[in-house]
Backbone as ProteinMPNN parsed JSONL, in Angstrom:
{"seq_chain_A": "XXXXXXXXXXXXXXXXXXXXXXXXXXXXXXXXXXXXXXXXXXXXXXXXXXXXXXXXXXXXXXXXXXXXXXXXXXXXXXXXXXXXXXXXXXXXXXXXXXXXXXXXXXXXXXXXXXXXXXXXXXXXXXXXXXXXXXXXXXXXXXXXXXXXXXXXXXXXXXXXXXXXXXXXXXXXXXXXXXXXXXX", "coords_chain_A": {"N_chain_A": [[6.726, -17.713, 17.301], [7.413, -20.987, 18.023], [9.261, -24.088, 17.089], [9.44, -27.621, 17.844], [12.137, -29.88, 18.096], [12.826, -32.618, 16.486], [14.301, -34.582, 17.823], [13.419, -33.709, 20.187], [11.127, -34.742, 20.995], [11.627, -37.246, 21.058], [13.033, -37.738, 22.888], [15.355, -36.447, 23.629], [17.701, -33.481, 23.833], [16.745, -31.275, 25.42], [17.011, -28.528, 25.218], [17.311, -27.894, 22.796], [14.594, -27.278, 22.133], [13.791, -24.168, 22.344], [14.906, -23.137, 20.138], [14.825, -21.555, 17.182], [13.638, -21.774, 13.824], [15.243, -20.711, 10.733], [13.402, -19.622, 9.025], [11.725, -18.768, 10.824], [12.668, -16.81, 12.834], [13.069, -14.664, 10.863], [10.601, -13.832, 11.276], [8.916, -10.895, 12.091], [7.907, -10.185, 15.372], [4.423, -11.26, 16.34], [3.287, -11.513, 13.337], [2.523, -13.7, 10.973], [3.547, -14.171, 8.412], [6.487, -13.873, 6.471], [7.83, -10.637, 5.428], [7.092, -9.276, 2.523], [8.912, -7.83, 0.131], [7.905, -7.602, -2.219], [5.541, -7.886, -4.51], [4.416, -11.101, -5.074], [4.537, -12.751, -8.492], [2.295, -14.502, -10.089], [2.235, -17.308, -12.782], [-0.156, -17.14, -15.297], [-3.325, -19.336, -15.238], [-4.25, -21.868, -16.836], [-7.603, -22.585, -17.502], [-9.569, -25.151, -18.111], [-11.914, -24.085, -20.724], [-12.57, -22.051, -19.538], [-12.636, -18.34, -18.937], [-9.477, -15.998, -18.989], [-9.246, -13.805, -16.379], [-7.498, -10.928, -14.759], [-7.119, -8.838, -11.961], [-5.586, -6.175, -11.558], [-3.59, -3.977, -10.03], [-2.072, -0.97, -9.847], [0.063, 1.589, -8.417], [1.476, 4.985, -7.968], [4.493, 6.361, -7.916], [5.656, 6.563, -4.572], [3.424, 7.079, -3.588], [2.078, 9.589, -4.889], [-0.462, 12.199, -5.647], [-0.931, 11.674, -9.185], [-2.719, 11.123, -10.697], [-5.702, 11.623, -11.233], [-6.976, 13.269, -13.606], [-7.643, 14.639, -16.385], [-6.193, 14.602, -18.639], [-4.362, 12.926, -18.04], [-6.127, 10.672, -17.686], [-6.906, 10.455, -20.499], [-4.391, 9.354, -21.719], [-3.893, 6.849, -20.568], [-6.17, 5.742, -21.249], [-5.673, 5.476, -24.123], [-3.156, 4.294, -24.116], [-3.791, 1.495, -23.58], [-5.887, 0.773, -25.288], [-4.256, 0.442, -27.532], [-2.761, -1.737, -26.771], [-1.385, -4.773, -27.222], [-1.178, -7.078, -26.361], [-3.021, -7.714, -24.154], [-6.39, -7.172, -23.236], [-8.159, -4.567, -21.668], [-10.503, -4.295, -19.408], [-12.969, -3.014, -17.034], [-11.793, -0.2, -15.197], [-10.855, 2.007, -12.917], [-9.432, 4.759, -11.883], [-7.567, 6.178, -9.919], [-6.557, 8.858, -7.368], [-3.754, 8.15, -6.891], [-3.528, 5.622, -7.594], [-4.407, 2.723, -9.718], [-6.841, 0.658, -10.57], [-7.342, -2.054, -12.568], [-9.638, -4.447, -14.608], [-8.202, -7.044, -16.626], [-7.55, -9.118, -19.51], [-6.428, -11.802, -21.375], [-5.028, -11.31, -24.498], [-4.05, -12.416, -26.587], [-3.122, -16.056, -27.393], [-0.554, -16.893, -26.223], [0.179, -14.874, -23.976], [2.888, -12.171, -22.97], [4.282, -11.93, -19.695], [2.119, -10.57, -17.358], [3.238, -8.397, -15.44], [5.618, -7.712, -17.253], [3.826, -6.644, -19.351], [2.588, -4.683, -17.858], [4.848, -3.059, -17.419], [5.096, -2.158, -19.761], [3.184, -0.407, -20.808], [3.314, 1.229, -18.671], [5.85, 2.233, -19.236], [5.439, 3.901, -21.791], [3.105, 5.479, -20.988], [4.552, 6.989, -19.275], [6.375, 8.618, -21.236], [4.869, 10.396, -22.186], [3.845, 11.777, -19.941], [5.918, 13.154, -18.927], [6.386, 15.783, -16.817], [5.655, 14.339, -14.688], [7.56, 12.731, -13.729], [9.888, 11.01, -11.792], [7.316, 8.24, -12.035], [5.787, 6.505, -11.446], [5.392, 3.277, -9.114], [7.889, 0.8, -8.143], [6.65, -2.123, -8.558], [3.852, -3.704, -9.334], [0.396, -5.183, -8.413], [-1.169, -7.883, -8.577], [-3.968, -10.395, -9.596], [-5.593, -13.322, -10.416], [-8.645, -13.999, -11.035], [-10.725, -16.494, -9.797], [-13.326, -17.264, -9.905], [-16.64, -16.331, -11.843], [-18.145, -14.891, -10.2], [-16.46, -13.398, -8.708], [-15.494, -11.283, -10.421], [-18.011, -9.406, -11.008], [-18.09, -9.104, -7.88], [-15.347, -7.723, -7.178], [-15.379, -5.91, -8.682], [-17.649, -4.134, -7.855], [-16.731, -3.045, -5.291], [-14.377, -2.074, -6.074], [-15.259, 0.226, -7.683], [-16.537, 1.728, -5.779], [-14.52, 3.224, -4.701], [-13.79, 6.129, -4.864], [-15.758, 7.004, -3.841], [-15.25, 6.167, -1.238], [-13.317, 7.395, -0.522], [-13.919, 10.29, -0.354], [-14.22, 11.765, -2.457], [-16.215, 11.687, -4.496], [-20.062, 11.485, -3.792], [-21.446, 9.556, -5.283], [-20.768, 6.278, -6.888], [-20.993, 6.568, -9.745], [-20.68, 9.492, -10.127], [-17.951, 9.661, -10.687], [-15.412, 10.751, -13.16], [-13.347, 9.304, -14.216], [-13.309, 6.619, -14.561], [-14.324, 3.603, -16.4], [-14.94, 1.719, -18.98], [-13.054, -0.157, -21.314], [-13.415, -2.599, -23.104], [-15.444, -5.621, -23.179], [-15.249, -8.142, -20.883], [-15.805, -11.094, -20.829], [-17.361, -13.593, -18.849]], "CA_chain_A": [[6.331, -19.312, 17.199], [8.716, -22.282, 18.297], [9.37, -25.458, 16.684], [10.077, -28.591, 18.299], [12.971, -30.505, 17.275], [12.358, -33.995, 16.355], [15.334, -34.938, 19.088], [13.408, -33.324, 21.853], [9.794, -35.547, 21.13], [12.147, -38.624, 21.311], [13.624, -37.759, 24.695], [16.7, -35.87, 23.154], [18.207, -32.551, 24.647], [15.452, -30.273, 25.409], [17.886, -27.449, 24.665], [16.669, -27.589, 21.142], [13.073, -26.887, 21.468], [13.532, -23.129, 21.949], [15.716, -22.913, 18.891], [14.106, -20.894, 16.052], [14.319, -22.264, 12.548], [15.363, -19.84, 9.829], [12.476, -19.078, 8.727], [10.37, -18.203, 11.951], [13.43, -16.19, 13.281], [12.685, -13.984, 9.861], [9.24, -13.232, 11.333], [8.559, -10.048, 12.883], [6.676, -10.568, 16.346], [2.878, -11.047, 15.784], [3.016, -11.774, 12.226], [2.404, -15.178, 10.926], [4.269, -14.595, 7.129], [7.767, -13.188, 6.279], [7.198, -9.263, 5.292], [7.725, -9.233, 1.232], [8.994, -6.151, -0.44], [7.5, -7.0, -3.67], [4.797, -9.2, -4.703], [4.847, -12.564, -5.896], [3.519, -12.543, -9.943], [2.264, -15.886, -10.689], [1.659, -17.235, -14.346], [-1.885, -17.041, -15.798], [-3.359, -20.749, -14.871], [-5.663, -22.017, -17.624], [-8.846, -23.75, -16.702], [-10.783, -25.611, -19.011], [-12.696, -23.226, -21.231], [-12.593, -20.341, -18.928], [-11.463, -17.229, -19.299], [-8.647, -15.687, -17.722], [-9.286, -12.265, -16.036], [-6.808, -10.744, -14.094], [-7.495, -7.891, -11.454], [-4.27, -5.338, -11.134], [-3.673, -2.482, -9.216], [-0.831, -0.213, -9.93], [0.44, 2.665, -7.844], [1.983, 5.956, -8.311], [5.925, 6.449, -6.635], [5.435, 7.462, -2.878], [1.848, 7.567, -3.527], [1.749, 10.999, -5.12], [-1.708, 11.754, -6.853], [-0.969, 12.347, -10.01], [-3.386, 10.587, -11.625], [-7.167, 11.677, -11.462], [-6.906, 14.472, -14.584], [-8.544, 14.342, -17.456], [-5.22, 13.749, -19.468], [-3.831, 11.003, -17.825], [-7.234, 9.415, -18.138], [-7.065, 10.084, -21.876], [-3.568, 9.014, -22.366], [-4.052, 5.413, -20.349], [-7.043, 5.049, -22.463], [-4.88, 5.494, -25.979], [-2.027, 3.057, -24.621], [-4.288, 0.502, -23.173], [-6.546, 0.558, -26.62], [-3.325, 0.265, -28.538], [-2.067, -3.025, -26.683], [-2.232, -6.09, -28.177], [-1.018, -8.243, -25.324], [-4.015, -7.758, -22.855], [-7.557, -6.596, -23.406], [-8.578, -3.908, -20.378], [-12.127, -4.281, -19.172], [-13.233, -1.97, -16.385], [-11.185, 0.103, -14.24], [-10.735, 2.981, -11.911], [-8.168, 5.636, -11.915], [-7.6, 7.286, -8.519], [-5.367, 9.978, -7.62], [-2.58, 7.685, -6.714], [-3.48, 4.22, -7.92], [-5.287, 2.269, -10.731], [-7.09, -0.705, -10.519], [-8.247, -2.483, -13.49], [-9.347, -6.051, -14.901], [-7.649, -7.336, -17.773], [-7.829, -10.297, -20.033], [-4.852, -11.804, -22.522], [-5.784, -11.079, -25.545], [-3.355, -13.592, -27.366], [-2.778, -17.02, -26.926], [0.792, -16.831, -25.372], [1.284, -13.532, -23.994], [3.708, -11.962, -21.941], [3.921, -11.644, -18.411], [1.335, -9.577, -16.549], [4.355, -7.615, -15.049], [6.13, -7.154, -18.436], [2.711, -5.863, -19.858], [2.224, -3.381, -17.199], [6.001, -2.316, -17.057], [5.145, -1.665, -21.197], [2.443, 0.469, -20.794], [3.604, 2.499, -17.694], [6.981, 3.022, -19.756], [4.589, 4.692, -22.62], [2.519, 6.762, -19.926], [5.691, 8.07, -18.475], [6.802, 9.463, -22.171], [3.79, 11.541, -22.328], [3.761, 12.55, -18.806], [7.209, 13.707, -18.296], [6.529, 16.374, -16.023], [5.438, 13.886, -13.605], [8.476, 11.634, -13.402], [9.322, 9.807, -11.714], [5.686, 8.376, -11.989], [5.456, 4.659, -10.98], [6.105, 2.505, -8.126], [8.152, -0.434, -9.08], [5.951, -2.944, -8.946], [2.251, -3.716, -9.706], [-0.001, -6.119, -7.858], [-1.769, -8.533, -9.799], [-3.973, -11.291, -9.004], [-6.118, -13.789, -11.155], [-10.17, -14.26, -10.349], [-11.107, -17.409, -10.015], [-14.86, -17.542, -10.316], [-17.409, -15.81, -12.341], [-18.695, -14.106, -8.848], [-15.375, -12.641, -7.981], [-15.457, -9.973, -11.317], [-18.811, -8.28, -10.292], [-17.822, -8.607, -6.38], [-14.652, -6.936, -7.206], [-15.987, -4.507, -9.516], [-18.632, -3.385, -6.837], [-15.886, -2.684, -4.4], [-13.32, -1.17, -6.591], [-16.11, 1.284, -8.327], [-16.701, 2.62, -4.87], [-13.349, 3.491, -4.022], [-13.858, 7.099, -5.385], [-16.886, 7.331, -2.659], [-14.866, 5.7, 0.534], [-12.243, 8.243, -0.265], [-14.517, 11.135, -0.325], [-14.017, 12.382, -3.782], [-17.612, 12.084, -5.022], [-20.845, 11.217, -3.641], [-21.987, 8.197, -5.805], [-19.841, 6.057, -7.83], [-21.258, 7.156, -11.432], [-19.918, 10.306, -10.704], [-16.202, 9.671, -10.572], [-15.165, 10.802, -14.316], [-12.005, 8.867, -14.087], [-13.282, 5.593, -14.765], [-14.45, 3.265, -17.742], [-14.912, -0.119, -19.724], [-12.611, -0.257, -22.867], [-13.88, -3.962, -23.322], [-16.499, -6.478, -22.153], [-14.386, -9.298, -20.408], [-16.587, -12.17, -20.305], [-16.732, -14.796, -18.005]], "C_chain_A": [[7.824, -20.351, 17.22], [8.276, -23.3, 17.608], [10.292, -26.439, 17.415], [10.707, -29.39, 17.749], [12.69, -31.885, 17.332], [13.203, -34.891, 17.567], [14.275, -34.75, 20.395], [11.757, -34.296, 21.715], [10.664, -37.071, 21.399], [12.828, -38.818, 22.198], [15.285, -37.092, 24.38], [17.023, -34.539, 23.641], [17.025, -31.707, 24.361], [16.037, -28.99, 25.412], [17.285, -26.887, 23.352], [15.209, -27.035, 20.81], [12.95, -25.388, 22.037], [14.11, -22.424, 21.085], [14.607, -22.438, 17.887], [14.555, -21.108, 14.915], [14.598, -20.493, 11.871], [14.323, -18.861, 9.574], [11.669, -18.069, 9.684], [11.52, -16.769, 12.361], [13.607, -14.768, 12.387], [11.42, -13.049, 9.91], [9.074, -12.265, 12.47], [7.376, -10.744, 14.305], [5.352, -10.159, 16.071], [2.129, -11.114, 14.094], [3.316, -13.149, 12.192], [3.412, -15.242, 9.464], [5.281, -13.757, 7.601], [7.23, -11.609, 5.55], [8.099, -9.241, 3.886], [7.984, -7.93, 1.06], [8.586, -6.088, -1.437], [6.708, -8.261, -3.912], [4.719, -9.925, -5.359], [4.072, -12.179, -7.407], [3.719, -14.436, -10.088], [1.587, -16.164, -11.948], [0.086, -17.445, -14.014], [-2.162, -18.888, -15.805], [-4.6, -20.627, -16.177], [-6.437, -23.244, -17.025], [-10.041, -23.839, -17.666], [-11.777, -24.862, -19.507], [-12.796, -22.479, -19.989], [-12.063, -19.528, -19.077], [-10.622, -16.737, -18.193], [-8.931, -14.104, -17.569], [-8.523, -11.799, -14.92], [-7.45, -9.464, -13.147], [-5.71, -7.169, -11.007], [-4.408, -3.789, -10.559], [-1.81, -1.89, -9.267], [-0.678, 1.596, -9.679], [1.284, 3.772, -8.24], [3.369, 5.833, -7.425], [5.455, 7.023, -5.528], [4.057, 7.786, -3.059], [1.309, 9.222, -4.06], [0.465, 11.228, -5.929], [-1.416, 12.49, -7.753], [-1.776, 12.216, -11.094], [-4.67, 10.877, -11.988], [-7.115, 12.95, -12.27], [-7.583, 13.832, -15.497], [-7.239, 14.236, -18.704], [-4.481, 12.933, -19.439], [-4.905, 10.085, -18.15], [-7.2, 9.071, -19.74], [-5.694, 9.15, -22.737], [-3.322, 7.193, -21.526], [-4.947, 5.168, -21.12], [-6.469, 4.184, -23.557], [-4.161, 4.178, -25.627], [-2.668, 1.824, -24.095], [-5.152, -0.058, -24.523], [-5.685, 0.157, -27.453], [-2.356, -1.397, -28.273], [-2.733, -3.768, -27.05], [-1.804, -7.4, -27.237], [-2.393, -8.577, -24.856], [-5.104, -6.74, -23.369], [-7.961, -5.636, -22.047], [-10.042, -3.609, -20.531], [-12.46, -2.656, -18.356], [-11.902, -1.478, -15.78], [-11.681, 1.581, -13.666], [-9.621, 3.482, -11.796], [-8.42, 6.569, -10.432], [-6.506, 7.933, -8.477], [-3.784, 9.49, -7.491], [-2.223, 6.383, -6.845], [-4.414, 4.307, -9.098], [-5.445, 1.038, -10.576], [-7.978, -0.927, -12.078], [-8.278, -4.119, -13.857], [-8.671, -6.12, -16.607], [-7.674, -8.739, -18.063], [-6.712, -10.648, -21.208], [-5.631, -11.647, -23.671], [-5.371, -12.029, -27.115], [-3.316, -14.958, -27.129], [-1.765, -17.299, -26.042], [1.288, -15.459, -25.252], [1.929, -13.133, -23.14], [3.167, -11.746, -20.8], [2.742, -10.502, -17.991], [2.176, -7.979, -16.135], [5.333, -6.758, -16.318], [4.968, -6.177, -19.547], [2.495, -4.467, -19.112], [3.683, -2.414, -17.317], [5.957, -1.632, -18.83], [4.346, -0.263, -21.005], [2.455, 1.795, -19.516], [4.806, 3.468, -18.702], [6.217, 3.949, -21.093], [4.066, 5.942, -22.18], [3.538, 7.436, -19.802], [6.447, 9.179, -19.562], [5.872, 10.555, -22.46], [3.516, 11.976, -21.025], [5.008, 13.011, -18.094], [7.496, 14.703, -17.195], [6.001, 16.01, -14.683], [6.092, 12.878, -13.034], [9.164, 11.928, -12.241], [7.813, 9.58, -11.445], [5.34, 7.051, -11.286], [6.018, 4.212, -9.921], [6.656, 1.469, -9.22], [7.316, -1.52, -9.555], [4.5, -2.914, -9.273], [1.919, -4.967, -8.853], [-1.013, -6.618, -8.626], [-2.418, -10.303, -8.781], [-5.442, -12.294, -10.142], [-7.712, -14.394, -10.843], [-10.148, -15.522, -10.71], [-12.501, -17.716, -10.346], [-15.712, -15.994, -11.028], [-17.914, -14.596, -11.419], [-17.503, -13.061, -8.721], [-15.291, -11.331, -9.264], [-16.471, -9.069, -10.608], [-18.416, -7.581, -8.854], [-16.734, -7.466, -6.531], [-14.872, -5.467, -7.584], [-16.693, -3.694, -8.202], [-17.708, -2.747, -5.734], [-15.0, -1.526, -4.834], [-13.865, 0.146, -7.269], [-16.475, 2.174, -7.211], [-15.534, 3.305, -4.091], [-13.11, 5.053, -3.785], [-14.898, 7.926, -3.847], [-16.109, 7.246, -1.398], [-13.622, 6.928, 0.721], [-13.026, 9.559, 0.036], [-14.312, 12.114, -1.111], [-15.315, 12.62, -4.297], [-18.646, 11.396, -4.001], [-21.462, 9.724, -3.857], [-21.079, 7.577, -6.847], [-19.712, 6.696, -9.209], [-20.992, 8.636, -11.451], [-18.516, 10.727, -10.988], [-15.842, 9.721, -12.058], [-13.834, 9.871, -14.666], [-12.21, 6.887, -14.036], [-13.869, 4.912, -16.077], [-14.531, 1.771, -17.941], [-14.548, -0.085, -21.119], [-13.276, -1.752, -23.38], [-14.386, -4.851, -22.535], [-15.603, -7.693, -21.761], [-15.497, -10.262, -20.047], [-16.265, -13.597, -19.8], [-17.462, -15.955, -18.849]], "O_chain_A": [[8.875, -20.333, 16.579], [7.073, -23.508, 17.453], [11.497, -26.278, 17.606], [10.153, -29.897, 16.774], [12.261, -32.3, 18.409], [12.639, -35.827, 18.134], [14.294, -35.471, 21.392], [11.307, -34.427, 22.853], [10.071, -37.95, 22.024], [13.302, -39.925, 22.454], [16.247, -37.435, 25.068], [15.961, -34.336, 24.231], [16.484, -31.518, 23.272], [15.179, -28.167, 25.727], [16.917, -25.756, 23.036], [14.757, -26.56, 19.768], [11.764, -25.194, 22.304], [13.983, -21.2, 21.077], [13.522, -23.022, 17.873], [15.718, -20.792, 14.666], [14.255, -19.428, 12.384], [14.324, -17.653, 9.814], [11.159, -16.979, 9.423], [11.048, -15.657, 12.12], [14.159, -13.808, 12.926], [11.114, -12.083, 9.21], [9.078, -12.649, 13.639], [6.409, -11.498, 14.199], [5.048, -9.037, 15.666], [0.972, -10.882, 13.743], [4.05, -13.76, 12.969], [4.058, -16.28, 9.318], [5.26, -13.088, 8.634], [6.069, -11.61, 5.142], [9.329, -9.204, 3.868], [7.439, -7.011, 1.672], [8.589, -5.004, -2.021], [7.068, -9.401, -3.617], [4.939, -9.629, -6.534], [3.123, -11.395, -7.429], [4.662, -15.225, -10.15], [0.589, -15.536, -12.299], [-0.572, -17.749, -13.019], [-1.327, -19.644, -16.302], [-5.449, -19.767, -16.411], [-6.151, -24.28, -16.427], [-10.989, -23.101, -17.935], [-12.757, -24.847, -18.762], [-13.89, -22.869, -19.582], [-10.877, -19.637, -19.39], [-10.787, -16.877, -16.981], [-8.846, -13.309, -18.505], [-8.907, -12.328, -13.877], [-8.46, -9.006, -13.682], [-4.894, -7.712, -10.263], [-5.183, -2.848, -10.726], [-0.764, -2.364, -8.824], [-1.086, 2.524, -10.377], [2.043, 3.373, -9.123], [3.342, 5.261, -6.336], [4.803, 8.063, -5.62], [3.62, 8.848, -2.617], [0.328, 9.828, -3.628], [0.278, 10.478, -6.887], [-1.467, 13.714, -7.637], [-1.724, 12.855, -12.145], [-4.987, 10.448, -13.097], [-7.226, 13.93, -11.533], [-8.037, 12.689, -15.44], [-7.581, 13.683, -19.75], [-3.955, 12.272, -20.334], [-4.767, 9.003, -18.72], [-7.369, 7.959, -20.24], [-5.761, 8.538, -23.803], [-2.526, 6.428, -22.071], [-4.684, 4.252, -21.899], [-6.575, 2.998, -23.869], [-4.271, 3.163, -26.316], [-1.884, 0.881, -24.192], [-5.088, -1.258, -24.789], [-6.148, -0.585, -28.32], [-1.633, -2.003, -29.064], [-3.945, -3.843, -27.253], [-2.142, -8.556, -27.49], [-2.889, -9.664, -25.153], [-4.793, -5.649, -23.847], [-8.084, -6.434, -21.118], [-10.631, -2.956, -21.392], [-12.285, -1.537, -18.839], [-10.933, -2.235, -15.82], [-12.738, 2.129, -13.978], [-8.671, 2.726, -11.59], [-9.288, 7.384, -10.12], [-5.572, 7.779, -9.263], [-2.814, 10.159, -7.847], [-1.158, 5.882, -6.483], [-5.025, 5.298, -9.498], [-4.502, 0.258, -10.445], [-8.892, -0.251, -12.552], [-7.381, -4.915, -13.58], [-8.765, -5.269, -17.491], [-7.792, -9.567, -17.16], [-6.208, -9.741, -21.871], [-6.841, -11.871, -23.708], [-5.981, -12.234, -28.165], [-3.731, -14.965, -25.97], [-2.049, -17.965, -25.047], [2.2, -14.896, -25.859], [1.672, -13.751, -22.107], [1.986, -11.448, -20.621], [2.772, -9.464, -18.653], [1.827, -6.837, -16.434], [5.657, -5.571, -16.315], [5.291, -5.263, -20.306], [2.281, -3.39, -19.669], [3.609, -1.185, -17.304], [6.718, -0.709, -19.122], [4.912, 0.828, -21.063], [1.848, 2.866, -19.476], [4.827, 4.68, -18.917], [6.846, 5.001, -21.204], [4.306, 7.068, -22.616], [3.516, 8.591, -20.228], [6.968, 10.231, -19.19], [6.266, 11.591, -22.994], [2.647, 12.846, -21.089], [5.086, 13.208, -16.882], [8.58, 14.659, -16.614], [5.848, 16.796, -13.748], [5.64, 12.18, -12.125], [9.056, 13.029, -11.701], [7.114, 10.386, -10.832], [4.38, 6.953, -10.522], [7.137, 4.637, -9.636], [6.324, 1.238, -10.383], [7.242, -1.834, -10.743], [4.049, -1.79, -9.492], [2.813, -5.752, -8.538], [-1.716, -5.875, -9.312], [-1.874, -10.999, -7.923], [-6.292, -11.514, -10.571], [-7.7, -15.494, -10.291], [-9.651, -15.845, -11.789], [-12.68, -18.573, -11.211], [-15.396, -14.841, -10.732], [-18.06, -13.465, -11.882], [-17.781, -11.865, -8.637], [-14.937, -10.261, -8.77], [-16.131, -8.187, -9.82], [-18.362, -6.391, -8.546], [-17.023, -6.346, -6.112], [-14.655, -4.374, -7.061], [-16.168, -2.702, -7.695], [-18.188, -1.706, -5.285], [-14.851, -0.433, -4.289], [-13.093, 1.09, -7.436], [-16.74, 3.342, -7.495], [-15.672, 3.849, -2.996], [-12.437, 5.427, -2.824], [-14.732, 8.949, -3.183], [-16.24, 8.117, -0.537], [-13.132, 7.285, 1.792], [-12.53, 10.01, 1.069], [-14.205, 13.266, -0.692], [-15.592, 13.788, -4.569], [-18.066, 10.624, -3.239], [-21.846, 8.943, -2.987], [-20.613, 8.337, -7.695], [-18.705, 7.198, -9.709], [-21.021, 9.196, -12.547], [-18.077, 11.803, -11.395], [-15.924, 8.577, -12.505], [-13.473, 10.039, -15.831], [-11.391, 6.096, -13.568], [-13.934, 5.719, -17.004], [-14.225, 0.872, -17.158], [-15.377, -0.007, -22.025], [-13.704, -1.582, -24.522], [-14.002, -5.012, -21.376], [-15.22, -8.263, -22.782], [-16.053, -10.161, -18.953], [-15.397, -14.415, -20.105], [-17.279, -17.138, -18.559]]}, "name": "protein", "num_of_chains": 1, "seq": "XXXXXXXXXXXXXXXXXXXXXXXXXXXXXXXXXXXXXXXXXXXXXXXXXXXXXXXXXXXXXXXXXXXXXXXXXXXXXXXXXXXXXXXXXXXXXXXXXXXXXXXXXXXXXXXXXXXXXXXXXXXXXXXXXXXXXXXXXXXXXXXXXXXXXXXXXXXXXXXXXXXXXXXXXXXXXXXXXXXXXXX"}
């Protein structure tokens, strides 16, 4: 993608027409945006009497299949239940990643990435035989409307079926809901 210089539009030097901006030079051919090494974590946005519900994905380091085990399921449920910053709603634990929905449990919670780092640290202490267990960062996004929660859940709960691990979503043993997150 090339940008015309303002001088060329006003009769300036045509040589400047082919120059790429620094940002454009950083974009690989065929891509519209620069490649990010880590996801952007935006602050929670308060919306006049609407709840804040976040969708979070956390992966294992090098996508190793450590998670789909009863022991891991039990430890994650315990750590999430003891958390005071966020309430975990629905979740699905896949072999190499976790999808969960959460909502702030206090008025001014810590950032989602700090909270995720907290429960990853506690989980790692219990799962020393898997260390290093976690990918460096997580992916989080704030849901914007009430339909998003149900739509995302309908998609997420089918992940074990899409991966060929079970034939029906309800057969997957590593899923559940710790708290009802009401919209």
